[in-house]
Structures are given as structure tokens and as C-alpha cells.
C-alpha positions as CSV (number, residue, x, y, z in Angstrom):
1,M,67.1,-103.9,74.7
2,A,64.2,-105.7,73.3
3,K,62.6,-108.4,75.4
4,H,61.1,-110.3,72.5
5,S,62.9,-112.0,69.6
6,H,61.8,-113.5,66.3
7,R,65.2,-114.7,65.0
8,F,64.0,-118.1,63.6
9,V,62.0,-116.5,60.9
10,E,64.8,-114.4,59.8
11,T,67.4,-117.2,59.7
12,F,65.6,-120.4,58.8
13,D,66.1,-121.6,55.3
14,G,64.7,-125.0,55.3
15,F,61.5,-126.5,53.9
16,V,58.2,-124.9,55.1
17,G,55.3,-127.2,54.8
18,Y,53.1,-129.1,57.0
19,G,52.4,-132.9,57.2
20,L,55.9,-134.3,56.1
21,D,57.3,-135.0,59.6
22,R,57.3,-133.6,63.2
23,Q,60.4,-131.5,62.8
24,T,59.1,-129.9,59.6
25,N,55.7,-129.4,61.2
26,K,57.4,-127.7,64.2
27,N,59.6,-125.5,61.9
28,T,56.5,-124.5,59.8
29,V,54.4,-123.6,62.9
30,Q,57.2,-121.5,64.3
31,M,57.7,-119.7,61.0
32,Y,53.9,-119.1,60.6
33,L,53.5,-117.8,64.2
34,Q,56.5,-115.5,63.9
35,K,55.3,-114.2,60.6
36,F,51.8,-113.9,61.8
37,S,52.9,-111.8,64.9
38,D,54.7,-109.2,62.6
39,D,53.5,-105.8,63.9
40,H,52.2,-104.5,60.5
41,L,50.4,-107.8,59.7
42,M,48.7,-107.8,63.1
43,E,47.6,-104.1,62.7
44,T,46.0,-105.2,59.4
45,I,44.4,-108.4,60.4
46,L,43.2,-107.2,63.9
47,E,41.1,-104.5,62.3
48,R,39.4,-107.1,60.2
49,M,38.8,-109.7,62.8
50,T,35.4,-110.1,64.4
51,D,34.9,-110.2,68.2
52,D,34.5,-113.9,67.9
53,D,37.8,-114.3,65.9
54,L,39.6,-112.3,68.7
55,T,38.1,-114.4,71.4
56,E,39.0,-117.6,69.6
57,I,42.7,-116.5,69.1
58,F,42.8,-115.4,72.7
59,E,41.3,-118.6,74.1
60,I,43.5,-120.9,72.0
61,T,46.7,-119.1,72.9
62,S,45.7,-119.0,76.6
63,K,44.9,-122.7,76.5
64,M,48.4,-123.5,75.0
65,L,50.2,-121.3,77.7
66,K,48.3,-123.0,80.5
67,K,48.8,-126.5,79.0
68,Y,52.5,-126.4,78.2
69,L,54.1,-123.8,80.6
70,T,54.6,-124.1,84.3
71,E,53.6,-121.0,86.4
72,P,57.2,-119.9,86.6
73,E,57.8,-120.5,82.9
74,Y,54.7,-118.4,82.1
75,H,56.1,-115.5,84.0
76,Q,59.6,-115.9,82.7
77,L,59.0,-116.8,79.0
78,F,55.7,-115.2,78.2
79,L,55.5,-112.2,80.6
80,K,59.2,-111.6,80.4
81,E,59.3,-110.8,84.1
82,E,62.6,-110.8,85.6
83,E,63.4,-113.2,88.4
84,R,63.1,-111.7,91.9
């Protein structure tokens, strides 16, 4: 069974755009991130990214994880570790 899910991008049928209101912004960011993480898109874009681009993406995602997840949430939600 797969540990990761991207159901939102497959089922959301609302407005996608940024700047209207917080809920629309959240939906849009979720949609963009799920579409961005598509395996084929990642294979294409990662080959074209510079080392600085890779560092920037890594640093911003790491910053968000540290800022918004507790240590247990990081292990459970991001690393997908099973509880011991």
C-alpha cells in the first residue's frame, strides 16, 4: 500500500487562483504543490534546475517543516514512520 497520497489534486473542482481569500489561496497552494510533485514533472524540472535552485527548494521546504510540524508530526506525517 502506498504511503503517500495526492487525492486533492484529483478531486478538487473549485476555483484555482491566488489572492481572492485565504481558503482559495490554501486550495491553490495545495493544488500547485501536488501537481508540482508529480513524478514526470519532477524528473523534467529537476534536470533543468541549477544547484542554487535545488538548494533553495530544499531550504524552503525544510524551513516549513521545522516551523509548522512538531518533531512527532515530522516523523509521522513527513517521514511516514510507523509509531513504535
